[in-house]
N, CA, C and O of each residue as an XYZ file, in Angstrom:
916
protein
N     -40.928      5.405     16.633
C     -41.752      6.641     16.420
C     -41.138      7.746     17.277
O     -40.830      7.518     18.446
N     -40.965      8.886     16.737
C     -40.349     10.058     17.416
C     -41.187     10.516     18.565
O     -42.408     10.354     18.569
N     -40.511     11.110     19.577
C     -41.200     11.667     20.736
C     -42.293     12.698     20.262
O     -42.036     13.537     19.399
N     -43.415     12.604     20.814
C     -44.516     13.487     20.497
C     -45.299     13.112     19.287
O     -46.345     13.702     19.017
N     -44.806     12.105     18.517
C     -45.589     11.691     17.336
C     -46.451     10.513     17.788
O     -46.024      9.609     18.506
N     -47.728     10.592     17.301
C     -48.637      9.454     17.621
C     -49.539      9.168     16.428
O     -49.677      9.956     15.492
N     -50.149      7.975     16.527
C     -50.995      7.541     15.436
C     -52.435      7.688     15.991
O     -52.762      7.192     17.070
N     -53.272      8.389     15.208
C     -54.630      8.683     15.690
C     -55.657      8.444     14.581
O     -55.340      8.558     13.397
N     -56.834      8.126     14.957
C     -57.941      8.140     14.088
C     -58.712      9.463     14.256
O     -59.102      9.822     15.367
N     -58.915     10.151     13.188
C     -59.572     11.430     13.264
C     -60.775     11.495     12.295
O     -60.734     10.887     11.226
N     -61.823     12.216     12.655
C     -63.039     12.322     11.853
C     -62.957     13.564     10.982
O     -62.498     14.621     11.417
N     -63.407     13.418      9.757
C     -63.542     14.573      8.834
C     -64.786     15.310      9.239
O     -65.890     14.833      8.978
N     -64.646     16.482      9.881
C     -65.829     17.219     10.308
C     -66.177     18.354      9.357
O     -67.269     18.916      9.443
N     -65.303     18.686      8.485
C     -65.650     19.694      7.441
C     -64.780     19.500      6.210
O     -63.570     19.302      6.320
N     -65.412     19.560      5.017
C     -64.661     19.495      3.807
C     -65.320     20.508      2.807
O     -66.516     20.412      2.535
N     -64.563     21.426      2.294
C     -65.168     22.358      1.393
C     -64.106     22.852      0.378
O     -62.929     23.005      0.703
N     -64.557     23.082     -0.808
C     -63.649     23.602     -1.865
C     -63.279     25.043     -1.600
O     -64.155     25.865     -1.326
N     -62.068     25.351     -1.672
C     -61.584     26.739     -1.571
C     -61.708     27.423     -2.970
O     -62.588     28.249     -3.212
N     -60.815     27.045     -3.828
C     -60.839     27.551     -5.179
C     -60.131     26.433     -6.107
O     -59.173     25.787     -5.683
N     -60.611     26.268     -7.267
C     -59.946     25.300     -8.169
C     -59.749     23.953     -7.577
O     -60.714     23.275     -7.225
N     -58.500     23.542     -7.458
C     -58.135     22.160     -6.899
C     -57.936     22.185     -5.431
O     -57.594     21.152     -4.856
N     -58.129     23.307     -4.773
C     -57.739     23.395     -3.355
C     -58.964     23.181     -2.472
O     -60.027     23.776     -2.654
N     -58.740     22.273     -1.482
C     -59.843     21.850     -0.540
C     -59.378     22.147      0.914
O     -58.201     21.993      1.240
N     -60.300     22.561      1.746
C     -60.080     22.793      3.159
C     -60.733     21.588      3.884
O     -61.934     21.349      3.761
N     -59.922     20.859      4.621
C     -60.389     19.654      5.330
C     -60.034     19.790      6.761
O     -58.876     20.002      7.120
N     -61.059     19.664      7.602
C     -60.927     19.828      9.089
C     -61.078     18.448      9.716
O     -62.037     17.723      9.455
N     -60.117     18.117     10.534
C     -60.125     16.788     11.207
C     -60.209     16.954     12.739
O     -59.602     17.865     13.302
N     -60.942     16.096     13.383
C     -61.159     16.198     14.806
C     -60.951     14.788     15.373
O     -61.475     13.803     14.853
N     -60.158     14.727     16.471
C     -59.924     13.446     17.133
C     -60.605     13.432     18.519
O     -61.226     14.417     18.918
N     -60.483     12.311     19.242
C     -61.036     12.189     20.591
C     -60.080     12.769     21.648
O     -60.489     13.044     22.776
N     -58.860     12.945     21.289
C     -57.878     13.484     22.186
C     -57.189     14.690     21.668
O     -57.267     14.972     20.473
N     -56.512     15.424     22.515
C     -55.810     16.633     22.095
C     -54.761     16.305     21.098
O     -54.026     15.333     21.275
N     -54.656     17.099     20.022
C     -53.612     16.913     19.092
C     -52.764     18.242     19.087
O     -53.103     19.265     18.492
N     -51.618     18.087     19.831
C     -50.743     19.302     19.980
C     -49.714     19.299     18.914
O     -49.138     18.264     18.581
N     -49.472     20.505     18.356
C     -48.511     20.664     17.318
C     -48.015     22.109     17.276
O     -48.638     23.018     17.825
N     -46.880     22.291     16.609
C     -46.329     23.682     16.384
C     -46.636     24.090     14.971
O     -46.611     23.286     14.040
N     -46.927     25.362     14.839
C     -47.242     25.900     13.485
C     -46.090     25.600     12.592
O     -44.936     25.836     12.950
N     -46.396     25.062     11.390
C     -45.322     24.711     10.441
C     -45.113     23.191     10.330
O     -44.473     22.719      9.391
N     -45.661     22.423     11.302
C     -45.518     20.982     11.224
C     -46.511     20.358     10.293
O     -47.412     21.016      9.772
N     -46.328     19.060     10.092
C     -47.265     18.310      9.119
C     -47.617     17.027      9.710
O     -47.040     16.572     10.697
N     -48.649     16.400      9.047
C     -49.074     15.034      9.449
C     -49.009     14.184      8.193
O     -49.094     14.664      7.063
N     -48.850     12.864      8.463
C     -48.833     11.818      7.430
C     -50.212     11.123      7.474
O     -50.611     10.586      8.507
N     -50.912     11.141      6.365
C     -52.237     10.573      6.266
C     -52.245      9.271      5.519
O     -51.697      9.212      4.419
N     -52.831      8.228      6.046
C     -53.026      6.953      5.316
C     -54.066      7.179      4.164
O     -55.224      7.509      4.419
N     -53.639      7.002      2.972
C     -54.533      7.379      1.829
C     -54.979      6.207      0.954
O     -55.622      6.390     -0.079
N     -54.610      4.971      1.407
C     -55.049      3.786      0.649
C     -55.045      2.601      1.543
O     -54.405      2.580      2.594
N     -55.796      1.578      1.094
C     -55.846      0.289      1.879
C     -54.559     -0.403      1.840
O     -54.339     -1.278      2.677
N     -53.646     -0.091      0.916
C     -52.329     -0.656      0.861
C     -51.423     -0.100      1.955
O     -50.326     -0.610      2.182
N     -51.885      0.941      2.626
C     -51.079      1.549      3.651
C     -50.260      2.745      3.182
O     -49.454      3.284      3.942
N     -50.468      3.172      1.903
C     -49.733      4.284      1.347
C     -50.051      5.553      2.181
O     -51.174      5.731      2.653
N     -49.063      6.401      2.342
C     -49.228      7.618      3.105
C     -48.770      8.847      2.290
O     -47.903      8.773      1.419
N     -49.404      9.967      2.627
C     -48.953     11.236      1.974
C     -48.948     12.295      3.093
O     -49.788     12.285      3.993
N     -47.979     13.195      2.999
C     -47.760     14.214      3.997
C     -48.518     15.501      3.614
O     -48.554     15.907      2.453
N     -49.132     16.133      4.665
C     -49.887     17.339      4.484
C     -49.575     18.309      5.627
O     -49.726     17.967      6.800
N     -49.138     19.520      5.275
C     -48.864     20.515      6.307
C     -50.184     20.946      6.988
O     -51.241     21.039      6.364
N     -50.062     21.191      8.247
C     -51.230     21.659      9.043
C     -51.409     23.155      8.714
O     -50.470     23.939      8.853
N     -52.569     23.528      8.296
C     -52.835     24.906      7.902
C     -53.669     25.690      8.900
O     -53.811     26.903      8.750
N     -54.240     25.020      9.942
C     -55.025     25.785     10.931
C     -55.282     25.006     12.165
O     -55.344     23.777     12.154
N     -55.436     25.756     13.269
C     -55.914     25.157     14.537
C     -57.405     25.310     14.579
O     -57.911     26.412     14.372
N     -58.114     24.267     14.834
C     -59.522     24.303     14.960
C     -59.993     24.126     16.367
O     -59.253     23.622     17.211
N     -61.206     24.527     16.641
C     -61.751     24.384     18.055
C     -61.784     22.927     18.472
O     -61.818     22.010     17.651
N     -61.773     22.762     19.745
C     -61.779     21.373     20.347
C     -60.594     20.532     19.903
O     -60.673     19.316     19.729
N     -59.472     21.261     19.728
C     -58.197     20.551     19.406
C     -58.193     19.930     18.006
O     -57.440     18.986     17.768
N     -58.969     20.404     17.122
C     -58.970     19.953     15.780
C     -57.816     20.514     14.956
O     -57.071     21.357     15.456
N     -57.647     20.086     13.741
C     -56.673     20.667     12.892
C     -57.217     20.725     11.446
O     -58.111     19.960     11.084
N     -56.680     21.614     10.655
C     -57.140     21.782      9.248
C     -56.011     21.584      8.303
O     -54.875     21.984      8.560
N     -56.338     20.952      7.184
C     -55.374     20.768      6.088
C     -55.838     21.510      4.860
O     -57.036     21.609      4.592
N     -54.890     22.027      4.119
C     -55.148     22.554      2.785
C     -54.672     21.571      1.779
O     -53.465     21.358      1.665
N     -55.575     20.943      1.023
C     -55.182     19.885      0.118
C     -55.322     20.281     -1.283
O     -56.404     20.709     -1.685
N     -54.259     20.164     -2.096
C     -54.271     20.462     -3.504
C     -54.459     19.081     -4.214
O     -53.559     18.241     -4.183
N     -55.607     18.872     -4.832
C     -55.864     17.631     -5.494
C     -55.429     17.656     -6.985
O     -55.615     16.686     -7.720
N     -54.846     18.797     -7.395
C     -54.422     18.927     -8.788
C     -53.471     17.900     -9.302
O     -53.579     17.475    -10.452
N     -52.503     17.470     -8.450
C     -51.565     16.427     -8.937
C     -52.218     15.127     -9.409
O     -51.683     14.453    -10.290
N     -53.402     14.758     -8.817
C     -54.131     13.625     -9.241
C     -53.670     12.256     -8.856
O     -54.132     11.248     -9.391
N     -52.697     12.226     -7.863
C     -52.180     10.964     -7.365
C     -53.082     10.299     -6.375
O     -54.253     10.657     -6.242
N     -52.525      9.299     -5.655
C     -53.294      8.509     -4.703
C     -53.891      9.425     -3.580
O     -55.046      9.297     -3.177
N     -53.036     10.331     -3.125
C     -53.490     11.243     -2.066
C     -54.619     12.187     -2.585
O     -55.599     12.438     -1.883
N     -54.455     12.691     -3.810
C     -55.495     13.538     -4.371
C     -56.817     12.794     -4.508
O     -57.857     13.342     -4.144
N     -56.814     11.579     -5.015
C     -58.018     10.760     -5.171
C     -58.628     10.501     -3.810
O     -59.849     10.573     -3.672
N     -57.820     10.200     -2.789
C     -58.334      9.930     -1.470
C     -59.150     11.148     -0.941
O     -60.276     10.995     -0.469
N     -58.565     12.319     -1.032
C     -59.234     13.491     -0.471
C     -60.365     13.979     -1.378
O     -61.264     14.667     -0.894
N     -60.358     13.667     -2.615
C     -61.453     13.969     -3.483
C     -62.695     13.146     -3.096
O     -63.817     13.648     -3.163
N     -62.492     11.892     -2.695
C     -63.569     10.992     -2.428
C     -64.018     10.960     -0.956
O     -65.111     10.491     -0.639
N     -63.136     11.479     -0.052
C     -63.489     11.408      1.375
C     -64.728     12.290      1.658
O     -64.927     13.335      1.038
N     -65.522     11.839      2.587
C     -66.778     12.587      2.926
C     -66.773     12.984      4.411
O     -66.130     12.368      5.261
N     -67.519     14.032      4.651
C     -67.655     14.427      6.073
C     -68.230     13.268      6.888
O     -69.148     12.580      6.443
N     -67.675     13.059      8.094
C     -68.144     11.985      8.912
C     -67.307     10.698      8.834
O     -67.407      9.824      9.695
N     -66.488     10.605      7.793
C     -65.601      9.456      7.672
C     -64.299      9.628      8.507
O     -63.938     10.750      8.863
N     -63.648      8.582      8.792
C     -62.467      8.552      9.588
C     -61.219      8.436      8.751
O     -61.237      7.798      7.698
N     -60.104      9.057      9.209
C     -58.847      8.944      8.542
C     -57.770      8.613      9.619
O     -57.906      8.964     10.791
N     -56.749      7.955      9.184
C     -55.653      7.632     10.089
C     -54.526      8.652      9.852
O     -54.032      8.861      8.744
N     -54.158      9.275     11.000
C     -53.191     10.420     10.899
C     -51.995     10.088     11.823
O     -52.166      9.663     12.966
N     -50.807     10.296     11.293
C     -49.592     10.126     12.064
C     -48.877     11.466     12.172
O     -48.590     12.117     11.167
N     -48.598     11.861     13.391
C     -47.954     13.183     13.562
C     -48.072     13.696     14.980
O     -48.517     12.969     15.868
N     -47.682     14.934     15.203
C     -47.116     15.867     14.184
C     -45.647     15.583     13.936
O     -44.962     15.004     14.780
N     -45.173     15.994     12.775
C     -43.808     15.832     12.402
C     -43.297     17.076     11.710
O     -44.074     17.931     11.285
N     -41.981     17.169     11.602
C     -41.360     18.261     10.885
C     -40.760     19.348     11.802
O     -41.213     19.545     12.929
N     -39.765     20.022     11.306
C     -39.052     21.051     12.006
C     -39.087     22.412     11.327
O     -38.293     23.306     11.622
N     -40.040     22.535     10.403
C     -40.247     23.806      9.712
C     -41.065     24.744     10.600
O     -42.227     25.033     10.315
N     -40.458     25.196     11.640
C     -41.176     25.976     12.642
C     -40.358     27.283     12.891
O     -39.168     27.354     12.580
N     -41.029     28.294     13.451
C     -40.411     29.591     13.572
C     -39.410     29.610     14.759
O     -39.751     29.160     15.853
N     -38.239     30.104     14.557
C     -37.265     30.230     15.565
C     -37.495     31.436     16.443
O     -37.810     32.517     15.945
N     -37.342     31.268     17.734
C     -37.606     32.386     18.629
C     -36.724     33.551     18.377
O     -37.161     34.689     18.544
N     -35.462     33.326     17.968
C     -34.503     34.362     17.726
C     -34.816     35.233     16.539
O     -34.259     36.326     16.434
N     -35.685     34.804     15.630
C     -36.024     35.600     14.550
C     -37.070     36.627     14.931
O     -38.226     36.281     15.171
N     -36.672     37.886     14.987
C     -37.558     38.906     15.464
C     -38.404     39.537     14.287
O     -39.434     40.169     14.519
N     -37.948     39.347     13.098
C     -38.730     39.727     11.907
C     -38.665     38.579     10.919
O     -37.660     37.871     10.855
N     -39.725     38.385     10.149
C     -39.842     37.199      9.294
C     -40.240     37.561      7.876
O     -41.109     38.408      7.675
N     -39.626     36.941      6.906
C     -40.066     37.076      5.520
C     -40.583     35.682      5.162
O     -39.794     34.743      5.061
N     -41.903     35.533      4.968
C     -42.504     34.265      4.671
C     -42.864     34.219      3.175
O     -43.698     34.987      2.694
N     -42.214     33.301      2.465
C     -42.368     33.157      1.036
C     -43.044     31.859      0.676
O     -42.513     30.786      0.963
N     -44.190     31.930      0.062
C     -44.926     30.684     -0.288
C     -45.357     30.746     -1.735
O     -45.677     31.803     -2.278
N     -45.352     29.547     -2.351
C     -45.893     29.447     -3.731
C     -46.900     28.285     -3.740
O     -46.653     27.238     -3.141
N     -48.040     28.484     -4.428
C     -49.066     27.466     -4.509
C     -49.550     27.015     -3.155
O     -49.819     27.838     -2.280
N     -49.668     25.661     -2.966
C     -50.162     25.109     -1.712
C     -49.141     25.234     -0.617
O     -49.411     24.848      0.521
N     -47.954     25.772     -0.929
C     -46.989     26.039      0.130
C     -47.436     27.121      1.083
O     -46.748     27.401      2.064
N     -48.573     27.735      0.815
C     -49.140     28.696      1.717
C     -49.745     27.975      2.979
O     -49.981     28.628      3.996
N     -49.986     26.667      2.908
C     -50.576     25.952      4.022
C     -49.885     26.160      5.362
O     -50.497     26.711      6.277
N     -48.589     25.725      5.515
C     -47.949     25.981      6.784
C     -47.642     27.412      7.071
O     -47.657     27.864      8.215
N     -47.351     28.144      5.967
C     -47.033     29.565      6.117
C     -48.163     30.378      6.707
O     -47.933     31.282      7.510
N     -49.433     30.047      6.294
C     -50.584     30.738      6.776
C     -50.730     30.705      8.294
O     -50.979     31.736      8.918
N     -50.572     29.483      8.908
C     -50.743     29.429     10.353
C     -49.560     29.987     11.071
O     -49.717     30.516     12.172
N     -48.371     29.898     10.504
C     -47.169     30.530     11.054
C     -47.330     32.033     11.176
O     -47.100     32.621     12.232
N     -47.739     32.648     10.049
C     -48.010     34.037      9.994
C     -49.006     34.489     11.024
O     -48.787     35.432     11.784
N     -50.143     33.754     11.016
C     -51.272     34.015     11.932
C     -50.805     34.111     13.375
O     -51.210     35.034     14.082
N     -49.968     33.194     13.835
C     -49.515     33.107     15.160
C     -48.453     34.148     15.480
O     -48.465     34.740     16.559
N     -47.538     34.374     14.551
C     -46.416     35.276     14.814
C     -46.843     36.725     14.835
O     -46.297     37.504     15.616
N     -47.821     37.130     13.991
C     -48.154     38.520     14.018
C     -48.895     38.856     15.342
O     -48.878     40.003     15.789
N     -49.521     37.878     15.940
C     -50.209     38.090     17.212
C     -49.179     38.258     18.347
O     -49.463     38.895     19.361
N     -48.020     37.695     18.168
C     -46.917     37.849     19.138
C     -46.191     39.178     18.954
O     -45.334     39.547     19.757
N     -46.540     39.878     17.907
C     -45.889     41.179     17.725
C     -44.707     41.223     16.804
O     -44.137     42.286     16.557
N     -44.323     40.030     16.275
C     -43.201     40.025     15.299
C     -43.555     40.746     14.014
O     -44.716     40.787     13.607
N     -42.543     41.314     13.382
C     -42.736     41.968     12.099
C     -42.664     40.918     11.050
O     -41.672     40.198     10.933
N     -43.743     40.828     10.263
C     -43.866     39.716      9.305
C     -44.274     40.240      7.882
O     -45.196     41.039      7.719
N     -43.524     39.733      6.883
C     -43.839     40.067      5.487
C     -44.148     38.768      4.778
O     -43.290     37.894      4.647
N     -45.368     38.651      4.326
C     -45.786     37.480      3.528
C     -45.835     37.784      2.076
O     -46.514     38.722      1.657
N     -45.116     36.999      1.274
C     -45.167     37.075     -0.199
C     -45.667     35.737     -0.735
O     -44.995     34.719     -0.567
N     -46.820     35.722     -1.369
C     -47.431     34.560     -1.859
C     -47.515     34.586     -3.380
O     -48.088     35.514     -3.951
N     -46.968     33.611     -4.022
C     -46.982     33.494     -5.487
C     -47.895     32.382     -5.994
O     -47.812     31.236     -5.551
N     -48.752     32.741     -6.917
C     -49.630     31.852     -7.561
C     -49.582     32.067     -9.068
O     -49.060     33.068     -9.560
N     -50.144     31.092     -9.785
C     -50.143     31.269    -11.254
C     -51.329     32.068    -11.740
O     -51.174     33.101    -12.392
N     -52.537     31.574    -11.413
C     -53.743     32.154    -11.977
C     -54.633     32.835    -10.954
O     -54.726     32.361     -9.821
N     -55.282     33.916    -11.308
C     -56.108     34.649    -10.390
C     -57.269     33.759     -9.946
O     -57.695     33.876     -8.798
N     -57.798     32.886    -10.782
C     -58.929     32.069    -10.409
C     -58.632     31.045     -9.294
O     -59.535     30.474     -8.681
N     -57.345     30.847     -9.068
C     -56.934     29.833     -8.008
C     -56.687     30.538     -6.661
O     -56.426     29.869     -5.661
N     -56.765     31.841     -6.624
C     -56.416     32.536     -5.403
C     -57.518     32.583     -4.350
O     -58.680     32.822     -4.682
N     -57.180     32.366     -3.128
C     -58.102     32.468     -1.978
C     -57.425     33.101     -0.843
O     -56.236     33.403     -0.941
N     -58.101     33.328      0.241
C     -57.556     33.913      1.478
C     -57.074     35.341      1.349
O     -56.602     35.907      2.335
N     -57.169     35.936      0.203
C     -56.629     37.318      0.050
C     -57.406     38.274      0.937
O     -56.808     39.150      1.562
N     -58.752     38.128      1.012
C     -59.511     38.987      1.875
C     -59.084     38.875      3.323
O     -58.971     39.872      4.036
N     -58.850     37.646      3.743
C     -58.401     37.357      5.126
C     -56.986     38.034      5.389
O     -56.778     38.690      6.409
N     -56.088     37.846      4.466
C     -54.769     38.426      4.657
C     -54.839     39.933      4.690
O     -54.135     40.552      5.488
N     -55.670     40.564      3.847
C     -55.840     41.981      3.882
C     -56.478     42.494      5.163
O     -56.180     43.600      5.616
N     -57.353     41.690      5.742
C     -57.920     42.048      7.073
C     -56.848     41.978      8.141
O     -56.810     42.803      9.054
N     -55.978     40.991      8.022
C     -54.897     40.943      8.999
C     -53.998     42.165      8.884
O     -53.539     42.716      9.884
N     -53.759     42.574      7.649
C     -52.871     43.698      7.409
C     -53.507     44.975      8.029
O     -52.797     45.796      8.609
N     -54.780     45.128      7.910
C     -55.448     46.299      8.485
C     -55.428     46.286     10.008
O     -55.331     47.335     10.646
N     -55.523     45.072     10.593
C     -55.536     44.897     12.003
C     -54.207     44.980     12.704
O     -54.086     45.459     13.831
N     -53.200     44.486     11.980
C     -51.834     44.393     12.518
C     -50.841     45.294     11.775
O     -50.563     45.042     10.603
N     -50.317     46.300     12.396
C     -49.414     47.211     11.775
C     -48.109     46.522     11.440
O     -47.365     46.970     10.567
N     -47.833     45.437     12.133
C     -46.537     44.674     11.917
C     -46.624     43.670     10.792
O     -45.680     42.910     10.576
N     -47.738     43.643     10.062
C     -47.917     42.634      8.962
C     -47.984     43.354      7.556
O     -48.702     44.325      7.319
N     -47.180     42.775      6.706
C     -47.233     43.242      5.310
C     -47.525     42.017      4.398
O     -47.009     40.920      4.613
N     -48.351     42.253      3.400
C     -48.768     41.129      2.527
C     -48.684     41.533      1.007
O     -49.153     42.593      0.592
N     -48.090     40.667      0.260
C     -48.013     40.883     -1.226
C     -48.401     39.561     -1.911
O     -47.907     38.482     -1.584
N     -49.315     39.714     -2.879
C     -49.682     38.574     -3.708
C     -49.109     38.898     -5.105
O     -49.244     40.009     -5.616
N     -48.437     37.831     -5.720
C     -47.887     38.021     -7.055
C     -48.309     36.831     -7.891
O     -48.186     35.684     -7.461
N     -48.806     37.105     -9.088
C     -49.296     36.050    -10.004
C     -48.363     36.030    -11.246
O     -47.924     37.068    -11.743
N     -48.090     34.802    -11.712
C     -47.178     34.629    -12.840
C     -47.844     34.458    -14.200
O     -47.223     34.738    -15.226
N     -49.083     34.009    -14.226
C     -49.809     33.849    -15.500
C     -51.143     34.522    -15.476
O     -52.168     33.899    -15.204
N     -51.128     35.793    -15.762
C     -52.362     36.621    -15.762
C     -52.421     37.499    -17.035
O     -51.429     37.756    -17.717
N     -53.651     37.929    -17.287
C     -53.827     38.743    -18.459
C     -53.654     40.239    -18.110
O     -53.284     40.619    -17.000
N     -53.946     41.043    -19.125
C     -53.759     42.516    -18.947
C     -54.753     43.078    -17.970
O     -54.525     44.169    -17.448
N     -55.873     42.380    -17.684
C     -56.869     42.884    -16.740
C     -56.376     42.884    -15.269
O     -56.883     43.617    -14.420
N     -55.382     42.041    -15.018
C     -54.844     41.948    -13.628
C     -54.093     43.257    -13.273
O     -53.153     43.675    -13.948
N     -54.561     43.862    -12.193
C     -53.958     45.107    -11.722
C     -52.920     44.965    -10.652
O     -52.232     45.928    -10.313
N     -52.796     43.765    -10.109
C     -51.859     43.534     -8.990
C     -50.445     43.262     -9.459
O     -50.084     43.520    -10.607
N     -49.667     42.741     -8.553
C     -48.262     42.414     -8.870
C     -48.227     41.206     -9.777
O     -49.038     40.289     -9.642
N     -47.281     41.209    -10.704
C     -47.140     40.031    -11.606
C     -45.656     39.633    -11.676
O     -44.766     40.465    -11.497
N     -45.428     38.411    -11.926
C     -44.071     37.844    -11.982
C     -43.887     36.739    -11.020
O     -44.752     35.869    -10.916
N     -42.790     36.724    -10.297
C     -42.510     35.673     -9.329
C     -42.142     36.213     -7.976
O     -41.857     37.405     -7.863
N     -42.131     35.432     -6.980
C     -41.935     35.870     -5.649
C     -40.589     36.646     -5.484
O     -40.503     37.605     -4.717
N     -39.547     36.194     -6.230
C     -38.271     36.885     -6.167
C     -38.411     38.332     -6.634
O     -37.749     39.223     -6.102
N     -39.263     38.568     -7.621
C     -39.455     39.923     -8.126
C     -39.922     40.891     -7.021
O     -39.508     42.049     -6.968
N     -40.766     40.394     -6.174
C     -41.409     41.193     -5.074
C     -40.443     41.285     -3.935
O     -40.206     42.382     -3.430
N     -39.877     40.195     -3.508
C     -38.968     40.186     -2.356
C     -37.789     41.095     -2.679
O     -37.361     41.858     -1.813
N     -37.258     41.043     -3.880
C     -36.142     41.850     -4.276
C     -36.269     43.285     -4.011
O     -35.284     43.954     -3.701
N     -37.459     43.790     -4.122
C     -37.732     45.254     -3.921
C     -37.642     45.647     -2.450
O     -37.426     46.825     -2.164
N     -37.796     44.726     -1.508
C     -37.684     45.053     -0.171
C     -36.579     44.340      0.603
O     -36.495     44.408      1.829
N     -35.728     43.646     -0.175
C     -34.760     42.785      0.451
C     -33.733     43.548      1.351
O     -33.309     43.034      2.386
N     -33.367     44.724      0.950
C     -32.373     45.485      1.718
C     -32.901     45.742      3.175
O     -32.191     45.604      4.171
N     -34.164     46.114      3.202
C     -34.803     46.468      4.464
C     -34.962     45.191      5.410
O     -34.867     45.271      6.634
N     -35.207     44.038      4.738
C     -35.535     42.838      5.503
C     -34.377     41.809      5.532
O     -34.590     40.690      6.000
N     -33.225     42.128      5.073
C     -32.132     41.145      4.852
C     -31.765     40.411      6.101
O     -31.359     39.254      5.998
N     -31.873     40.997      7.306
C     -31.471     40.389      8.557
C     -32.572     39.553      9.163
O     -32.401     39.037     10.268
N     -33.734     39.392      8.467
C     -34.843     38.632      9.006
C     -34.602     37.147      8.842
O     -33.647     36.725      8.190
N     -35.494     36.348      9.451
C     -35.569     34.923      9.167
C     -36.376     34.710      7.906
O     -37.466     35.269      7.783
N     -35.890     33.932      6.975
C     -36.590     33.729      5.694
C     -37.150     32.288      5.718
O     -36.403     31.340      5.961
N     -38.473     32.126      5.464
C     -39.128     30.865      5.534
C     -39.768     30.634      4.165
O     -40.642     31.402      3.764
N     -39.357     29.603      3.449
C     -39.733     29.378      2.061
C     -40.460     28.025      1.940
O     -39.942     26.995      2.370
N     -41.617     28.044      1.374
C     -42.389     26.744      1.173
C     -43.055     26.705     -0.151
O     -43.637     27.701     -0.581
N     -42.992     25.558     -0.833
C     -43.561     25.367     -2.172
C     -43.035     24.080     -2.771
O     -42.615     23.168     -2.059
N     -43.065     24.021     -4.093
C     -42.540     22.858     -4.797
C     -40.993     22.798     -4.644
O     -40.340     23.818     -4.423
N     -40.463     21.631     -4.761
C     -39.014     21.455     -4.601
C     -38.246     22.399     -5.493
O     -37.340     23.092     -5.029
N     -38.583     22.438     -6.734
C     -37.846     23.256     -7.675
C     -37.892     24.718     -7.349
O     -36.873     25.408     -7.393
N     -39.115     25.212     -7.009
C     -39.311     26.588     -6.633
C     -38.486     26.969     -5.409
O     -37.758     27.962     -5.408
N     -38.623     26.148     -4.367
C     -37.953     26.382     -3.067
C     -36.410     26.477     -3.339
O     -35.748     27.390     -2.844
N     -35.893     25.574     -4.086
C     -34.421     25.543     -4.387
C     -34.026     26.806     -5.177
O     -32.965     27.391     -4.960
N     -34.914     27.200     -6.095
C     -34.600     28.438     -6.879
C     -34.549     29.673     -5.970
O     -33.642     30.501     -6.052
N     -35.576     29.759     -5.091
C     -35.666     30.886     -4.199
C     -34.484     30.932     -3.245
O     -33.906     31.992     -3.003
N     -34.131     29.763     -2.704
C     -32.980     29.714     -1.797
C     -31.747     30.186     -2.504
O     -31.023     31.016     -1.955
N     -31.466     29.707     -3.687
C     -30.269     30.113     -4.408
C     -30.282     31.605     -4.641
O     -29.260     32.277     -4.505
N     -31.478     32.133     -5.004
C     -31.614     33.584     -5.248
C     -31.353     34.383     -3.953
O     -30.670     35.407     -3.986
N     -31.875     33.930     -2.859
C     -31.617     34.658     -1.577
C     -30.139     34.691     -1.279
O     -29.580     35.748     -0.988
N     -29.508     33.543     -1.352
C     -28.087     33.486     -1.035
C     -27.220     34.333     -1.944
O     -26.265     34.974     -1.507
N     -27.573     34.320     -3.213
C     -26.827     35.128     -4.194
C     -27.059     36.621     -3.993
O     -26.331     37.447     -4.542
N     -28.102     36.973     -3.182
C     -28.395     38.331     -2.939
C     -28.030     38.742     -1.530
O     -28.529     39.759     -1.049
N     -27.185     37.997     -0.853
C     -26.592     38.390      0.394
C     -27.301     37.929      1.625
O     -26.897     38.314      2.723
N     -28.348     37.117      1.520
C     -28.985     36.584      2.710
C     -28.118     35.380      3.235
O     -27.730     34.497      2.470
N     -27.847     35.392      4.530
C     -27.031     34.372      5.125
C     -27.770     33.023      5.132
O     -28.975     32.972      5.378
N     -27.042     31.943      4.864
C     -27.643     30.652      4.837
C     -28.396     30.230      6.125
O     -29.453     29.599      6.091
N     -27.805     30.607      7.214
C     -28.398     30.226      8.498
C     -29.722     30.984      8.802
O     -30.420     30.646      9.758
N     -30.048     31.978      8.006
C     -31.300     32.678      8.148
C     -32.473     32.060      7.320
O     -33.635     32.445      7.448
N     -32.083     31.083      6.470
C     -33.107     30.504      5.564
C     -33.625     29.193      6.069
O     -32.810     28.337      6.413
N     -34.901     28.965      6.143
C     -35.523     27.694      6.485
C     -36.461     27.376      5.360
O     -37.041     28.290      4.775
N     -36.639     26.099      5.025
C     -37.395     25.738      3.873
C     -38.171     24.467      4.089
O     -37.767     23.622      4.887
N     -39.304     24.311      3.377
C     -40.110     23.085      3.334
C     -40.474     22.849      1.844
O     -41.056     23.710      1.184
N     -40.117     21.684      1.360
C     -40.402     21.401     -0.020
C     -41.474     20.403     -0.142
O     -41.501     19.415      0.592
N     -42.415     20.642     -1.105
C     -43.532     19.743     -1.302
C     -43.209     18.781     -2.474
O     -44.027     17.927     -2.816
């Protein structure tokens, strides 16, 4: 087991639906659970010992942590979190992962699609408080699946160093916001932000597409960090 990684039993102290297939699950243990923004935990999701990885989306009081769980895929992990109830215990292994913000990146372009917003959300939250210049671009398909927009807009009003753009790919004519894909939005500000650290999180296919697009548009490989779901 890697240094700093531990196996813990944690209680589900809150479970609520965000929108659509997305659930907010708060876990609390008896001991401190220290982690860096961007890391993930491995949760035991069956009696067979099967595990699924979930990025940590929030720090909760009394050393708790929060997960953003997309049950849309319908697999063993989805079924586990659909059925879990407040008060029940889960087995958590972690923290793990190196998708964390580098100190040398003084400005950040955070690109998330779908549930890839989970680690990006907490990374943004902590980095804007440090005074770093941060641009968050979040891509979703449908307007009905979108959450946290009010929160991100409040952050934007409070922090002059934070920029936020939401872009939807499958919307009707009534949608007045940005439409298309994250590359369409990032492309319009890329020249200004090209020397930033780029952090990309989402499905494997999307992350690879975005990385290829960034590199083909002059972003240096060493400036790109990624996490694939």
